[in-house]
C-alpha positions in Angstrom: 0.0 0.0 0.0 1.3 3.4 -0.9 1.9 6.0 1.8 -0.8 8.7 1.4 1.6 11.3 2.8 4.2 10.8 0.0 5.3 13.9 -1.9 3.4 13.0 -5.0 0.1 13.2 -3.0 0.9 16.4 -1.1 2.7 18.5 -3.7 1.0 21.7 -4.9 -1.6 20.8 -7.6 -2.0 17.2 -6.3 -3.8 18.2 -3.2 -6.9 20.4 -3.4 -6.6 23.7 -1.6 -8.9 24.0 1.4 -10.8 27.3 0.8 -12.2 29.0 3.9 -16.0 29.3 4.1 -17.3 31.9 1.6 -14.1 31.8 -0.4 -13.3 30.2 -3.8 -10.7 30.4 -6.6 -13.2 32.6 -8.4 -13.4 35.0 -5.5 -9.6 35.3 -5.2 -9.4 36.0 -8.9 -12.1 38.7 -8.6 -10.1 40.3 -5.8 -7.0 40.2 -7.9 -8.9 41.9 -10.8 -10.1 44.6 -8.4 -6.5 45.4 -7.8 -5.5 45.7 -11.5 -4.2 42.1 -11.6 -1.5 42.9 -9.0 -1.5 40.9 -5.8 0.4 38.9 -3.2 -0.4 35.8 -1.2 1.4 36.0 2.1 2.0 33.3 4.6 4.6 31.3 6.6 6.5 28.3 5.3 4.2 25.3 4.6 1.0 27.3 4.8 -0.4 26.4 1.4 0.7 29.3 -0.8 1.9 27.1 -3.6 -1.2 25.0 -3.4 -3.4 28.1 -3.6 -1.5 29.3 -6.6 -2.1 25.9 -8.3 -5.8 26.2 -7.5 -6.0 29.7 -8.9 -4.3 29.0 -12.3 -7.5 27.5 -13.9 -9.6 30.4 -12.6 -7.1 32.9 -14.0 -7.3 31.1 -17.4 -11.1 31.2 -17.2 -10.9 34.9 -16.5 -9.0 35.3 -19.8 -5.6 35.6 -18.3 -2.6 33.9 -20.0 -0.4 32.8 -17.1 3.4 32.4 -17.0 4.5 30.6 -13.8 7.9 30.8 -12.2 9.0 29.1 -9.0 12.0 30.7 -7.2 14.1 28.7 -4.7 16.3 30.0 -1.9 19.2 31.8 -3.3 17.5 32.7 -6.6 18.2 36.5 -6.8 17.2 36.9 -10.5 14.4 35.8 -12.7 15.0 33.3 -15.5 14.3 34.7 -19.0 10.6 35.6 -19.3 10.6 36.7 -22.9 7.1 35.3 -23.3 5.7 38.2 -21.3 6.4 40.5 -24.3 3.9 38.5 -26.3 1.2 38.4 -23.6 0.7 42.1 -23.0 -2.5 43.1 -21.2 -3.9 39.6 -20.9 -0.7 38.2 -19.4 -0.5 37.2 -15.7 3.0 36.5 -14.3 2.7 34.2 -11.3 5.8 34.0 -9.1 6.1 31.5 -6.2 8.8 32.7 -3.8 8.9 36.4 -4.8 10.9 37.4 -1.8 13.9 35.5 -3.2 14.4 38.3 -5.7 16.6 41.3 -4.8 14.8 44.6 -4.3 16.2 45.9 -7.6 15.0 42.8 -9.5 11.5 43.2 -7.9 11.4 46.9 -8.8 12.5 46.2 -12.4 9.9 43.4 -12.8 7.1 45.4 -11.3 8.0 48.3 -13.7 8.1 45.9 -16.7 4.7 44.5 -15.8 3.2 48.0 -15.5 4.7 49.1 -18.9 3.4 46.0 -20.7 0.0 45.9 -18.9 0.8 42.4 -17.5 -0.5 41.3 -14.2 1.7 40.1 -11.3 0.6 37.6 -8.7 3.2 36.5 -6.1 3.7 34.4 -3.0 5.9 35.6 -0.2 6.5 34.9 3.5 6.2 38.6 4.2 4.4 41.7 2.8 6.2 42.8 -0.4 4.2 46.0 -1.0 1.6 44.6 -3.4 -2.1 44.4 -2.6 -2.8 41.3 -0.4 -5.4 39.0 -1.9 -4.8 36.3 0.7 -3.0 36.0 4.0 -2.7 32.4 4.9 -2.8 31.2 8.5 -2.6 27.4 8.7 -4.5 25.8 11.6 -5.0 22.4 13.2 -8.5 22.3 11.7 -7.0 22.7 8.2 -4.4 20.0 9.0 -7.3 17.6 10.0 -9.1 18.4 6.8 -6.0 17.6 4.7 -5.3 14.4 6.5 -8.9 13.3 6.1 -8.6 14.1 2.4 -5.4 12.0 2.1 -6.2 8.9 4.1 -8.1 6.1 2.4 -11.6 5.5 3.8 -11.5 3.6 7.0 -7.7 3.9 7.4 -6.9 4.2 11.1 -3.1 4.2 10.9 -3.0 7.9 11.9 -5.0 9.0 14.9 -6.4 12.4 16.0 -3.6 12.5 18.6 -1.0 11.8 15.9 -2.4 14.7 13.8 -2.3 17.1 16.8 1.2 16.0 17.8 2.5 16.4 14.3 1.0 19.9 14.1 2.4 21.0 17.5 5.8 19.5 16.6 6.2 21.6 13.4 5.2 25.0 14.8 2.3 25.3 12.4 4.2 24.3 9.2 1.6 22.2 7.5 4.0 20.7 4.9 6.5 19.6 7.6 3.7 18.1 9.7 2.6 16.1 6.7 6.2 14.9 6.2 6.2 13.8 9.9 3.0 11.8 9.3 4.7 10.2 6.3 7.4 8.8 8.6 4.8 7.7 11.2 2.7 6.0 8.5 5.8 4.2 7.2 6.8 3.0 10.7 3.4 1.7 11.5 3.0 0.1 8.1 6.2 -1.9 8.6 5.2 -2.9 12.2 1.9 -4.4 11.0 
C-alpha cells in the first residue's frame, strides 16, 4: 500500500486547496482583478501558498488571463528569462512563487516591466512585499485535520487524531512539515503491521 503522505500526493496541484468558508478560486481572482491584476499571497512556510497558486491557475485562465509561472528557490536572486511576457501584453499574468527571493532591484524592475506591458503580477511571499494582499494564509490544526482526512483512504486508522495534533504542534504550524512527519509515522506503523 502506498503512503498517502508521499510527496506525489501532497505537492501543490496534487492536493486540493482547502478554501475557507465563503471563499473560492473565483473570489480570489475577482479580488486580484479589483487590484488591477496585481497581488500577493502572504503566509509562513508550509501554509499552502503554492497549493493556492495551483488552485488559482485554472480560474485565471477562465478569466481570460494567460499565465506564465515561475518558482524561485532559496538563493535565486534573479528571474530566469521571461521573454514570453512580451507576447502576452494586457492579458498576461505573471505568477511567481517565492517572490521574496528576488533582490529589491530585481523586484522593482519586474514590477515596472509588468506595468509598462500591462501584464498582471501575482506572487507568493513569507512577508508583505508591497503589493495588494489578496490572501493572508494562516494554517490551523483544523485545516491539518481536513488535509489528513482528504489524504487517508476511507477507514484507514493508521494515523489517529492524537497523531495529527502531535505532528501539528511539533512543526510549529508548518503544515507541509507536519505532513512529512506523518509520512514517517505511516511508514513506521506500516512496517510494524
